[in-house]
N, CA, C and O of each residue as an XYZ file, in Angstrom:
896
protein
N       0.832     -1.213     -0.008
C      -0.027      0.013      0.003
C       0.883      1.268      0.006
O       1.850      1.342      0.765
N       0.569      2.196     -0.812
C       1.405      3.404     -0.971
C       1.215      4.336      0.249
O       0.093      4.641      0.653
N       2.304      4.755      0.791
C       2.269      5.680      1.910
C       2.257      7.105      1.332
O       3.280      7.787      1.281
N       1.066      7.520      0.903
C       0.939      8.716      0.070
C       1.403      9.959      0.763
O       1.891     10.871      0.096
N       1.281     10.049      2.062
C       1.598     11.324      2.695
C       3.015     11.347      3.321
O       3.337     12.248      4.094
N       3.848     10.354      2.979
C       5.223     10.431      3.392
C       6.077     10.845      2.151
O       6.366     10.052      1.255
N       6.434     12.085      2.176
C       7.096     12.680      0.974
C       8.484     13.225      1.421
O       8.583     14.048      2.332
N       9.507     12.750      0.768
C      10.899     13.222      1.017
C      11.262     14.152     -0.161
O      11.144     13.766     -1.324
N      11.694     15.347      0.154
C      12.104     16.278     -0.850
C      13.606     16.237     -1.056
O      14.355     15.947     -0.123
N      14.050     16.527     -2.269
C      15.484     16.674     -2.671
C      15.586     18.043     -3.274
O      14.953     18.306     -4.296
N      16.386     18.960     -2.664
C      16.605     20.265     -3.216
C      17.165     20.115     -4.634
O      18.243     19.548     -4.817
N      16.455     20.606     -5.611
C      16.795     20.337     -7.023
C      17.318     21.480     -7.763
O      16.967     21.686     -8.925
N      18.208     22.297     -7.093
C      18.797     23.459     -7.768
C      20.053     23.091     -8.555
O      20.209     23.458     -9.719
N      20.977     22.329     -7.862
C      22.216     21.951     -8.526
C      22.843     20.843     -7.669
O      22.612     20.788     -6.461
N      23.618     19.979     -8.281
C      24.345     18.965     -7.540
C      23.818     17.502     -7.754
O      23.289     17.154     -8.810
N      23.996     16.689     -6.704
C      23.680     15.289     -6.852
C      22.168     15.019     -6.674
O      21.772     14.298     -5.758
N      21.383     15.564     -7.496
C      19.932     15.494     -7.372
C      19.400     14.106     -7.700
O      18.702     13.503     -6.885
N      19.717     13.601     -8.868
C      19.234     12.329     -9.259
C      19.788     11.229     -8.383
O      19.071     10.275     -8.081
N      21.018     11.323     -7.969
C      21.645     10.351     -7.081
C      20.894     10.246     -5.736
O      20.716      9.150     -5.204
N      20.475     11.355     -5.218
C      19.718     11.357     -3.999
C      18.317     10.850     -4.173
O      17.789     10.169     -3.293
N      17.693     11.172     -5.309
C      16.355     10.632     -5.586
C      16.450      9.096     -5.636
O      15.677      8.390     -4.989
N      17.409      8.607     -6.416
C      17.582      7.120     -6.546
C      17.855      6.476     -5.208
O      17.252      5.452     -4.886
N      18.762      7.055     -4.406
C      19.103      6.493     -3.084
C      17.938      6.502     -2.161
O      17.781      5.561     -1.383
N      17.083      7.537     -2.197
C      15.931      7.597     -1.380
C      14.921      6.567     -1.774
O      14.316      5.932     -0.910
N      14.712      6.376     -3.099
C      13.740      5.349     -3.564
C      14.242      3.962     -3.142
O      13.443      3.099     -2.778
N      15.590      3.744     -3.190
C      16.113      2.492     -2.746
C      15.874      2.270     -1.242
O      15.546      1.170     -0.799
N      16.050      3.343     -0.490
C      15.813      3.270      0.974
C      14.360      2.972      1.258
O      14.069      2.184      2.159
N      13.444      3.564      0.534
C      12.025      3.293      0.685
C      11.789      1.773      0.465
O      11.103      1.103      1.237
N      12.381      1.289     -0.603
C      12.241     -0.150     -0.899
C      12.814     -1.017      0.220
O      12.227     -2.031      0.596
N      13.945     -0.611      0.738
C      14.596     -1.385      1.855
C      13.685     -1.496      3.073
O      13.682     -2.508      3.774
N      12.893     -0.412      3.318
C      12.001     -0.346      4.438
C      10.621     -0.962      4.130
O       9.769     -1.067      5.012
N      10.427     -1.350      2.912
C       9.074     -1.874      2.563
C       8.031     -0.773      2.443
O       6.830     -1.026      2.536
N       8.514      0.480      2.231
C       7.592      1.605      2.087
C       7.532      2.082      0.658
O       8.432      1.771     -0.122
N       6.520      2.816      0.284
C       6.339      3.324     -1.053
C       6.000      4.805     -1.009
O       5.041      5.256     -1.635
N       6.781      5.537     -0.278
C       6.547      6.972     -0.206
C       7.017      7.671     -1.492
O       7.530      7.051     -2.423
N       6.818      8.951     -1.489
C       7.098      9.777     -2.695
C       8.444     10.524     -2.501
O       8.779     10.935     -1.390
N       9.183     10.684     -3.576
C      10.337     11.576     -3.591
C      10.033     12.706     -4.530
O       9.665     12.509     -5.687
N      10.200     13.927     -3.988
C       9.867     15.127     -4.748
C      11.081     16.001     -4.933
O      11.782     16.276     -3.959
N      11.364     16.453     -6.146
C      12.416     17.358     -6.413
C      11.911     18.770     -6.122
O      10.921     19.204     -6.710
N      12.584     19.493     -5.217
C      12.191     20.754     -4.742
C      12.959     21.882     -5.434
O      14.178     21.988     -5.294
N      12.232     22.729     -6.186
C      12.852     23.839     -6.903
C      12.259     25.184     -6.521
O      12.885     26.228     -6.701
N      11.063     25.145     -5.998
C      10.363     26.394     -5.666
C       9.767     26.301     -4.243
O       9.555     25.196     -3.744
N       9.500     27.429     -3.596
C       9.044     27.454     -2.241
C       7.778     26.706     -2.056
O       7.550     26.158     -0.977
N       6.915     26.648     -3.076
C       5.636     25.895     -2.965
C       5.886     24.400     -2.830
O       5.031     23.677     -2.318
N       7.046     23.923     -3.283
C       7.366     22.504     -3.214
C       7.619     22.013     -1.793
O       7.609     20.806     -1.551
N       7.846     22.923     -0.850
C       8.093     22.515      0.516
C       6.817     22.012      1.210
O       6.873     21.168      2.104
N       5.686     22.541      0.786
C       4.402     22.107      1.336
C       4.209     20.609      1.180
O       4.328     20.068      0.081
N       3.911     19.945      2.282
C       3.594     18.516      2.275
C       4.783     17.614      2.537
O       4.629     16.395      2.618
N       5.946     18.185      2.668
C       7.144     17.362      2.922
C       7.175     16.861      4.347
O       6.718     17.545      5.262
N       7.713     15.672      4.538
C       8.007     15.137      5.884
C       9.515     15.080      6.108
O       9.938     14.832      7.238
N      10.345     15.297      5.093
C      11.796     15.262      5.226
C      12.414     15.909      3.992
O      11.767     15.998      2.949
N      13.677     16.366      4.106
C      14.301     17.049      2.994
C      15.785     16.712      2.943
O      16.430     16.546      3.978
N      16.320     16.613      1.725
C      17.724     16.406      1.466
C      18.311     17.587      0.770
O      17.804     18.048     -0.253
N      19.456     18.106      1.368
C      20.244     19.155      0.684
C      21.462     18.436      0.081
O      22.348     18.035      0.836
N      21.540     18.260     -1.218
C      22.579     17.377     -1.776
C      23.856     18.076     -1.975
O      23.949     19.302     -1.907
N      24.925     17.219     -2.244
C      26.230     17.692     -2.551
C      26.254     18.411     -3.886
O      25.417     18.147     -4.749
N      27.200     19.313     -4.064
C      27.277     20.105     -5.316
C      28.129     21.313     -5.014
O      29.059     21.245     -4.210
N      27.819     22.387     -5.640
C      28.518     23.681     -5.463
C      27.740     24.547     -4.546
O      26.725     25.118     -4.943
N      28.196     24.668     -3.289
C      27.386     25.382     -2.270
C      27.136     26.826     -2.630
O      26.055     27.344     -2.349
N      28.092     27.493     -3.239
C      27.864     28.913     -3.592
C      26.855     29.074     -4.659
O      26.066     30.018     -4.632
N      26.852     28.132     -5.658
C      25.833     28.186     -6.712
C      24.495     27.940     -6.133
O      23.556     28.664     -6.463
N      24.334     26.920     -5.250
C      23.075     26.612     -4.648
C      22.552     27.777     -3.873
O      21.384     28.141     -4.008
N      23.396     28.376     -3.056
C      23.000     29.519     -2.188
C      22.558     30.676     -3.071
O      21.530     31.289     -2.782
N      23.282     31.002     -4.125
C      22.919     32.105     -4.976
C      21.577     31.895     -5.649
O      20.715     32.774     -5.664
N      21.420     30.660     -6.226
C      20.199     30.378     -6.952
C      18.970     30.334     -6.015
O      17.876     30.781     -6.360
N      19.202     29.792     -4.857
C      18.075     29.735     -3.878
C      17.675     31.069     -3.403
O      16.500     31.285     -3.106
N      18.642     32.038     -3.307
C      18.339     33.380     -2.905
C      17.533     34.085     -3.991
O      16.559     34.783     -3.710
N      17.956     33.888     -5.229
C      17.196     34.505     -6.386
C      15.781     33.939     -6.447
O      14.843     34.643     -6.820
N      15.625     32.648     -6.076
C      14.376     31.935     -6.226
C      13.397     32.309     -5.074
O      12.971     31.431     -4.324
N      13.058     33.563     -4.943
C      12.044     34.011     -4.013
C      12.371     33.603     -2.571
O      13.500     33.788     -2.119
N      11.406     33.060     -1.861
C      11.569     32.755     -0.435
C      11.826     31.254     -0.159
O      11.413     30.733      0.877
N      12.485     30.597     -1.060
C      12.770     29.178     -0.927
C      13.530     28.909      0.377
O      13.148     28.026      1.146
N      14.628     29.685      0.633
C      15.418     29.489      1.841
C      14.523     29.698      3.077
O      14.577     28.921      4.031
N      13.694     30.768      3.042
C      12.838     31.006      4.216
C      11.898     29.807      4.478
O      11.692     29.403      5.622
N      11.357     29.274      3.426
C      10.430     28.107      3.613
C      11.164     26.856      4.173
O      10.627     26.122      5.003
N      12.386     26.647      3.695
C      13.150     25.531      4.165
C      13.488     25.767      5.689
O      13.302     24.876      6.518
N      13.972     26.956      6.009
C      14.309     27.283      7.385
C      13.147     27.157      8.327
O      13.281     26.688      9.458
N      11.971     27.597      7.829
C      10.746     27.527      8.625
C      10.364     26.052      8.940
O      10.049     25.688     10.073
N      10.412     25.253      7.892
C      10.052     23.820      8.031
C      11.018     23.060      8.960
O      10.586     22.278      9.806
N      12.338     23.300      8.790
C      13.291     22.614      9.598
C      13.223     23.112     11.035
O      13.345     22.309     11.960
N      13.036     24.395     11.250
C      12.896     24.936     12.619
C      11.692     24.335     13.350
O      11.694     24.248     14.578
N      10.665     23.921     12.599
C       9.475     23.345     13.183
C       9.633     21.805     13.353
O       8.689     21.122     13.750
N      10.823     21.284     13.049
C      11.097     19.858     13.323
C      11.191     18.938     12.148
O      11.440     17.746     12.334
N      11.009     19.418     10.959
C      11.115     18.519      9.799
C      12.581     17.989      9.658
O      13.508     18.798      9.627
N      12.797     16.697      9.576
C      14.179     16.177      9.444
C      14.808     16.591      8.111
O      14.148     16.676      7.075
N      16.111     16.841      8.191
C      16.863     17.179      6.988
C      18.181     16.515      7.008
O      18.798     16.372      8.064
N      18.639     16.097      5.841
C      19.964     15.513      5.620
C      20.730     16.414      4.676
O      20.286     16.651      3.553
N      21.855     16.911      5.104
C      22.702     17.764      4.250
C      24.004     17.046      3.995
O      24.684     16.639      4.936
N      24.351     16.890      2.771
C      25.580     16.176      2.400
C      26.578     17.128      1.664
O      26.223     17.762      0.671
N      27.779     17.204      2.161
C      28.859     18.020      1.602
C      28.402     19.439      1.439
O      28.422     20.168      2.430
N      27.980     19.914      0.249
C      27.528     21.283      0.064
C      26.320     21.566      0.944
O      26.123     22.692      1.400
N      25.508     20.528      1.181
C      24.342     20.680      2.022
C      24.700     20.977      3.460
O      23.992     21.716      4.144
N      25.809     20.398      3.922
C      26.339     20.657      5.231
C      26.717     22.133      5.324
O      26.379     22.808      6.297
N      27.421     22.631      4.303
C      27.879     24.020      4.298
C      26.718     24.979      4.347
O      26.760     25.972      5.073
N      25.685     24.698      3.587
C      24.500     25.552      3.513
C      23.763     25.568      4.828
O      23.208     26.601      5.205
N      23.738     24.473      5.531
C      23.041     24.404      6.814
C      23.791     25.155      7.922
O      23.187     25.555      8.918
N      25.103     25.344      7.750
C      25.967     25.881      8.857
C      25.676     27.326      9.180
O      24.977     28.027      8.449
N      26.239     27.756     10.310
C      26.131     29.182     10.664
C      27.263     30.011     10.103
O      27.129     31.227      9.972
N      28.366     29.386      9.770
C      29.500     30.117      9.226
C      30.363     29.210      8.410
O      30.610     28.077      8.826
N      30.859     29.668      7.211
C      31.705     28.904      6.375
C      32.882     29.703      5.906
O      32.747     30.887      5.597
N      34.040     29.078      5.847
C      35.225     29.742      5.377
C      36.094     28.855      4.564
O      35.921     27.637      4.586
N      37.055     29.431      3.822
C      37.994     28.687      2.977
C      39.382     29.136      3.370
O      39.597     30.305      3.691
N      40.321     28.214      3.346
C      41.693     28.546      3.750
C      42.288     29.634      2.838
O      43.105     30.445      3.274
N      41.864     29.635      1.574
C      42.411     30.552      0.642
C      41.764     31.893      0.641
O      42.459     32.909      0.668
N      40.409     31.942      0.610
C      39.690     33.190      0.525
C      39.191     33.743      1.829
O      38.706     34.873      1.885
N      39.308     32.935      2.915
C      38.744     33.335      4.166
C      37.280     33.073      4.291
O      36.749     32.156      3.665
N      36.629     33.856      5.080
C      35.158     33.669      5.280
C      34.424     33.939      3.986
O      34.680     34.936      3.311
N      33.523     33.061      3.648
C      32.754     33.250      2.425
C      31.559     34.192      2.662
O      31.120     34.385      3.796
N      31.062     34.753      1.599
C      29.963     35.638      1.712
C      28.674     35.058      1.227
O      27.698     35.784      1.036
N      28.645     33.750      1.021
C      27.465     33.095      0.553
C      26.367     33.068      1.628
O      26.652     33.075      2.825
N      25.099     33.037      1.170
C      23.974     33.020      2.065
C      23.859     31.577      2.655
O      23.918     30.591      1.920
N      23.698     31.490      3.969
C      23.589     30.213      4.642
C      22.224     30.163      5.369
O      21.634     31.195      5.686
N      21.747     28.933      5.620
C      20.531     28.756      6.322
C      20.716     28.980      7.830
O      19.745     29.251      8.537
N      21.901     28.873      8.304
C      22.232     29.114      9.737
C      21.344     28.315     10.688
O      20.906     28.829     11.717
N      21.086     27.074     10.343
C      20.218     26.183     11.192
C      21.057     25.257     12.077
O      20.633     24.858     13.162
N      22.297     24.915     11.570
C      23.175     23.966     12.272
C      24.304     24.732     12.869
O      25.018     25.459     12.178
N      24.474     24.566     14.199
C      25.405     25.415     14.946
C      26.845     24.932     14.847
O      27.459     24.511     15.827
N      27.365     25.011     13.599
C      28.754     24.613     13.310
C      29.427     25.653     12.448
O      28.762     26.428     11.762
N      30.726     25.671     12.482
C      31.589     26.408     11.522
C      32.232     25.402     10.625
O      32.785     24.397     11.071
N      32.151     25.686      9.350
C      32.637     24.717      8.317
C      33.815     25.310      7.559
O      33.804     26.475      7.160
N      34.848     24.462      7.371
C      35.926     24.802      6.475
C      35.792     24.107      5.177
O      35.892     22.882      5.115
N      35.565     24.856      4.118
C      35.334     24.299      2.780
C      36.666     23.705      2.216
O      37.763     24.170      2.526
N      36.503     22.668      1.386
C      37.601     22.078      0.697
C      38.754     21.700      1.599
O      39.910     21.818      1.195
N      38.474     21.249      2.810
C      39.473     21.006      3.785
C      40.443     19.842      3.467
O      41.562     19.794      3.976
N      39.989     18.926      2.628
C      40.874     17.813      2.249
C      41.515     18.007      0.900
O      42.173     17.095      0.398
N      41.340     19.203      0.277
C      41.973     19.450     -0.964
C      40.910     19.576     -2.065
O      39.712     19.655     -1.793
N      41.380     19.593     -3.287
C      40.539     19.824     -4.440
C      40.054     18.437     -5.061
O      40.178     17.385     -4.435
N      39.528     18.506     -6.260
C      38.969     17.356     -6.915
C      39.947     16.187     -6.989
O      39.533     15.050     -6.763
N      41.183     16.405     -7.285
C      42.171     15.398     -7.408
C      42.485     14.703     -6.104
O      43.075     13.622     -6.092
N      42.095     15.317     -5.013
C      42.374     14.780     -3.696
C      41.206     13.940     -3.140
O      41.213     13.567     -1.967
N      40.211     13.648     -3.984
C      39.053     12.838     -3.563
C      39.481     11.465     -3.068
O      40.464     10.903     -3.553
N      38.764     10.939     -2.129
C      39.125      9.604     -1.586
C      37.889      8.953     -0.956
O      36.830      9.566     -0.816
N      38.075      7.687     -0.584
C      36.989      6.940      0.133
C      37.604      6.468      1.463
O      38.802      6.199      1.541
N      36.779      6.372      2.488
C      37.229      5.921      3.831
C      36.172      5.208      4.546
O      35.013      5.618      4.476
N      36.493      4.130      5.257
C      35.543      3.450      6.152
C      35.550      4.143      7.513
O      36.597      4.482      8.065
N      34.385      4.329      8.006
C      34.199      5.074      9.330
C      33.301      4.330     10.215
O      32.349      3.695      9.760
N      33.580      4.390     11.497
C      32.686      3.852     12.517
C      31.630      4.958     12.842
O      31.996      6.021     13.344
N      30.387      4.719     12.569
C      29.327      5.689     12.814
C      28.196      4.970     13.617
O      27.261      4.431     13.026
N      28.299      4.975     14.930
C      27.320      4.250     15.757
C      25.870      4.548     15.426
O      25.021      3.664     15.543
N      25.560      5.798     15.009
C      24.216      6.155     14.649
C      23.648      5.279     13.506
O      22.443      5.054     13.393
N      24.561      4.816     12.696
C      24.189      3.987     11.496
C      24.380      2.481     11.742
O      24.236      1.679     10.818
N      24.701      2.101     12.976
C      24.831      0.696     13.294
C      26.268      0.311     13.421
O      27.154      1.165     13.376
N      26.525     -1.018     13.586
C      27.882     -1.508     13.907
C      28.767     -1.640     12.679
O      29.993     -1.589     12.766
N      28.125     -1.808     11.546
C      28.962     -2.026     10.327
C      29.586     -0.699      9.904
O      28.921      0.335      9.959
N      30.870     -0.710      9.477
C      31.529      0.530      9.018
C      30.772      1.102      7.837
O      30.157      0.376      7.057
N      30.829      2.396      7.725
C      30.209      3.152      6.579
C      31.313      3.660      5.718
O      32.231      4.317      6.208
N      31.251      3.363      4.392
C      32.266      3.905      3.471
C      31.819      5.249      2.956
O      30.829      5.362      2.234
N      32.597      6.310      3.355
C      32.310      7.657      2.895
C      33.056      7.986      1.674
O      34.213      7.599      1.513
N      32.378      8.739      0.754
C      33.057      9.231     -0.446
C      33.282     10.694     -0.311
O      32.326     11.455     -0.160
N      34.522     11.120     -0.360
C      34.869     12.505     -0.043
C      35.365     13.167     -1.341
O      36.374     12.755     -1.914
N      34.637     14.200     -1.791
C      34.953     14.951     -2.987
C      34.949     16.469     -2.693
O      33.903     17.090     -2.509
N      36.163     17.025     -2.659
C      36.267     18.475     -2.248
C      35.505     18.711     -0.974
O      34.744     19.670     -0.849
N      35.721     17.818     -0.022
C      34.910     17.774      1.180
C      35.243     18.852      2.225
O      36.406     19.219      2.389
N      34.227     19.352      2.924
C      34.540     20.231      4.049
C      34.789     19.446      5.344
O      34.626     18.226      5.376
N      35.175     20.135      6.382
C      35.155     19.558      7.689
C      34.446     20.515      8.647
O      34.293     21.695      8.331
N      34.019     20.036      9.792
C      33.505     20.897     10.819
C      34.663     21.319     11.759
O      35.208     20.520     12.520
N      35.006     22.636     11.655
C      36.117     23.155     12.462
C      35.692     23.528     13.844
O      36.520     23.643     14.748
N      34.399     23.722     14.023
C      33.861     24.066     15.358
C      32.439     23.609     15.505
O      31.619     23.912     14.639
N      32.111     22.915     16.523
C      30.712     22.453     16.819
C      30.260     23.059     18.167
O      30.875     22.838     19.210
N      29.189     23.809     18.098
C      28.695     24.449     19.287
C      27.889     23.479     20.148
O      27.626     22.346     19.744
N      27.500     23.936     21.341
C      26.660     23.128     22.226
C      25.384     22.652     21.507
O      24.756     23.402     20.758
N      25.032     21.417     21.752
C      23.849     20.850     21.101
C      24.096     20.084     19.878
O      23.196     19.419     19.364
N      25.372     20.154     19.350
C      25.739     19.460     18.193
C      26.482     18.163     18.571
O      27.478     18.211     19.293
N      26.002     17.016     18.089
C      26.621     15.764     18.388
C      27.528     15.321     17.219
O      27.078     15.220     16.078
N      28.787     15.065     17.522
C      29.713     14.622     16.514
C      29.411     13.092     16.302
O      29.460     12.322     17.261
N      29.115     12.684     15.100
C      28.824     11.270     14.799
C      29.867     10.555     13.978
O      29.828      9.331     13.857
N      30.822     11.314     13.397
C      31.884     10.700     12.630
C      33.045     11.576     12.537
O      32.931     12.795     12.410
N      34.255     10.914     12.605
C      35.531     11.600     12.428
C      36.423     10.762     11.575
O      36.315      9.537     11.529
N      37.342     11.473     10.872
C      38.503     10.830     10.295
C      39.718     11.375     10.933
O      40.058     12.538     10.721
N      40.412     10.556     11.736
C      41.470     10.969     12.577
C      40.859     12.028     13.542
O      39.933     11.706     14.287
N      41.368     13.282     13.533
C      40.793     14.321     14.412
C      39.876     15.213     13.728
O      39.469     16.220     14.307
N      39.497     14.914     12.483
C      38.651     15.805     11.679
C      37.157     15.369     11.777
O      36.821     14.212     11.525
N      36.319     16.286     12.133
C      34.893     15.969     12.262
C      34.256     16.076     10.870
O      34.359     17.092     10.182
N      33.577     14.946     10.482
C      33.033     14.858      9.114
C      31.519     14.527      9.134
O      30.921     14.402      8.065
N      30.913     14.387     10.269
C      29.446     14.181     10.256
C      28.925     14.577     11.657
O      29.545     14.265     12.674
N      27.811     15.246     11.679
C      27.216     15.724     12.933
C      25.731     15.596     12.901
O      25.130     15.430     11.840
N      25.110     15.675     14.106
C      23.656     15.594     14.263
C      23.259     16.645     15.292
O      23.863     16.738     16.360
N      22.267     17.414     14.973
C      21.688     18.399     15.901
C      20.178     18.285     15.793
O      19.561     18.715     14.818
N      19.617     17.697     16.819
C      18.125     17.472     16.825
C      17.663     16.782     15.482
O      18.017     15.632     15.222
N      16.910     17.477     14.689
C      16.378     16.890     13.458
C      17.252     17.047     12.214
O      16.831     16.752     11.096
N      18.501     17.529     12.443
C      19.429     17.781     11.329
C      20.591     16.803     11.393
O      21.233     16.647     12.432
N      20.855     16.142     10.260
C      22.050     15.277     10.127
C      22.809     15.877      8.933
O      22.223     16.169      7.890
N      24.107     16.049      9.110
C      24.924     16.606      8.035
C      26.230     15.839      7.914
O      26.824     15.458      8.923
N      26.681     15.609      6.683
C      27.919     14.817      6.404
C      28.778     15.642      5.459
O      28.275     16.391      4.621
N      30.125     15.480      5.624
C      31.081     16.103      4.725
C      31.233     15.242      3.480
O      31.745     15.714      2.465
N      30.802     14.005      3.539
C      30.944     13.048      2.473
C      29.595     12.857      1.745
O      28.605     13.493      2.105
N      29.559     11.982      0.723
C      28.378     11.835     -0.145
C      27.761     10.433      0.016
O      28.134      9.525     -0.727
N      26.856     10.236      0.938
C      26.247      8.905      1.080
C      25.363      8.592     -0.098
O      25.008      7.430     -0.293
N      24.987      9.585     -0.904
C      24.172      9.369     -2.101
C      24.955      8.664     -3.185
O      24.327      8.084     -4.070
N      26.281      8.669     -3.188
C      27.067      8.169     -4.274
C      27.512      6.738     -4.060
O      28.021      6.110     -4.988
N      27.338      6.215     -2.884
C      27.746      4.823     -2.603
C      26.605      3.883     -2.666
O      25.505      4.262     -3.068
N      26.843      2.599     -2.259
C      25.805      1.585     -2.266
C      25.111      1.410     -0.929
O      24.151      0.650     -0.811
N      25.607      2.123      0.081
C      25.053      1.996      1.444
C      24.032      3.127      1.634
O      24.364      4.311      1.577
N      22.775      2.715      1.862
C      21.711      3.735      1.919
C      21.293      4.027      3.363
O      20.190      4.533      3.566
N      22.100      3.740      4.355
C      21.671      3.862      5.764
C      21.364      5.321      6.151
O      20.489      5.550      6.987
N      22.043      6.289      5.580
C      21.671      7.673      5.954
C      20.285      7.997      5.437
O      19.501      8.665      6.110
N      19.988      7.524      4.247
C      18.673      7.799      3.636
C      17.572      7.021      4.328
O      16.444      7.503      4.432
N      17.891      5.801      4.813
C      16.956      5.050      5.631
C      16.669      5.740      6.939
O      15.527      5.771      7.396
N      17.729      6.311      7.560
C      17.561      7.023      8.814
C      16.675      8.277      8.584
O      15.836      8.601      9.424
N      16.863      8.964      7.467
C      16.036     10.149      7.210
C      14.582      9.759      7.033
O      13.700     10.437      7.560
N      14.305      8.679      6.302
C      12.943      8.282      6.088
C      12.251      7.893      7.412
O      11.094      8.241      7.652
N      12.990      7.168      8.256
C      12.465      6.807      9.558
C      12.106      8.048     10.422
O      11.070      8.121     11.082
N      13.061      9.024     10.357
C      12.881     10.253     11.143
C      11.670     11.009     10.533
O      10.857     11.567     11.270
N      11.559     11.022      9.229
C      10.487     11.732      8.587
C       9.128     11.086      8.914
O       8.124     11.779      9.082
N       9.117      9.773      8.998
C       7.872      9.091      9.308
C       7.445      9.396     10.771
O       6.256      9.570     11.041
N       8.417      9.461     11.706
C       8.142      9.856     13.092
C       7.651     11.277     13.136
O       6.697     11.583     13.851
N       8.279     12.144     12.389
C       7.873     13.529     12.394
C       6.423     13.710     11.900
O       5.639     14.473     12.462
N       6.114     12.982     10.838
C       4.811     13.066     10.268
C       3.750     12.568     11.298
O       2.685     13.165     11.455
N       4.086     11.472     11.977
C       3.202     10.949     12.999
C       3.019     11.898     14.147
O       1.898     12.099     14.614
N       4.091     12.484     14.610
C       4.039     13.403     15.720
C       3.146     14.651     15.435
O       2.495     15.191     16.330
N       3.150     15.069     14.172
C       2.410     16.264     13.878
C       1.101     15.972     13.184
O       0.515     16.841     12.539
N       0.652     14.745     13.323
C      -0.673     14.331     12.814
C      -0.872     14.520     11.300
O      -1.969     14.819     10.828
N       0.229     14.334     10.561
C       0.142     14.550      9.112
C      -0.476     13.328      8.408
O      -0.709     13.347      7.199
N      -0.730     12.287      9.176
C      -1.339     11.086      8.603
C      -2.735     11.359      8.038
O      -3.296     10.553      7.296
N      -3.283     12.534      8.416
C      -4.583     12.891      7.814
C      -4.465     13.331      6.362
O      -5.462     13.597      5.691
N      -3.215     13.402      5.893
C      -2.982     13.680      4.479
C      -2.855     15.146      4.121
O      -2.770     15.533      2.956
N      -2.846     15.996      5.249
C      -2.739     17.438      4.971
C      -1.392     17.818      4.522
O      -1.242     18.659      3.636
N      -0.305     17.170      5.159
C       1.042     17.504      4.774
C       1.563     18.615      5.650
O       0.811     19.219      6.414
N       2.843     18.885      5.542
C       3.481     19.939      6.329
C       3.215     21.224      5.689
O       3.544     21.373      4.513
N       2.640     22.192      6.354
C       2.307     23.500      5.813
C       3.187     24.528      6.543
O       2.929     24.833      7.707
N       4.195     25.053      5.894
C       4.952     26.158      6.550
C       4.153     27.412      6.774
O       3.199     27.686      6.046
N       4.526     28.159      7.752
C       3.801     29.425      8.008
C       4.063     30.397      6.920
O       5.055     30.246      6.207
N       3.248     31.375      6.746
C       3.455     32.459      5.769
C       4.519     33.396      6.302
O       4.605     33.610      7.511
N       5.320     33.950      5.429
C       6.331     34.902      5.852
C       5.704     36.180      6.446
O       6.426     37.090      6.854
């Protein structure tokens, strides 16, 4: 039976959009659910969501285009502030942060959602040629190691109170959780392990149930 009111959005401005759509559909199948995956390009697309993915890509491009695109950032911030689960990967982590900087250019001037109380250093592992994969112990995802794919990846240089560090490589923080927000420096959408997407769907289902969205109304953000 189709779980019609369980809808996961994927921000569809730029980046690993199709990869996240596919990984979410696979995660639905793994859970025996048949929810909907919606590509989000406009503020009206936020209505009805129970969860959202901010994919990897070019964080500056995504920030600029989202700013041009009316009140999309406002609607996302409103929904997440009200408890809607969100998964941000790589660029998505940067966009969720309160401050981002680069070793070369210093603090960036890109618009951020400022929902996740972290400071992010962009391209901390180097450029495209320095991409790599690494197995990590992530208790939130179970006992089995998770293989992370790092492409021009950021790190969390500072995590404020309320932010739980869930993964490190040596002394570098590469994944965090804050209430309904999970963010990774790596790309779980590019590998074969869908546990981050499964976790998002489970959290989204709980969120929907808590807010009585089972009546089919969906999540309705407040008006600005």
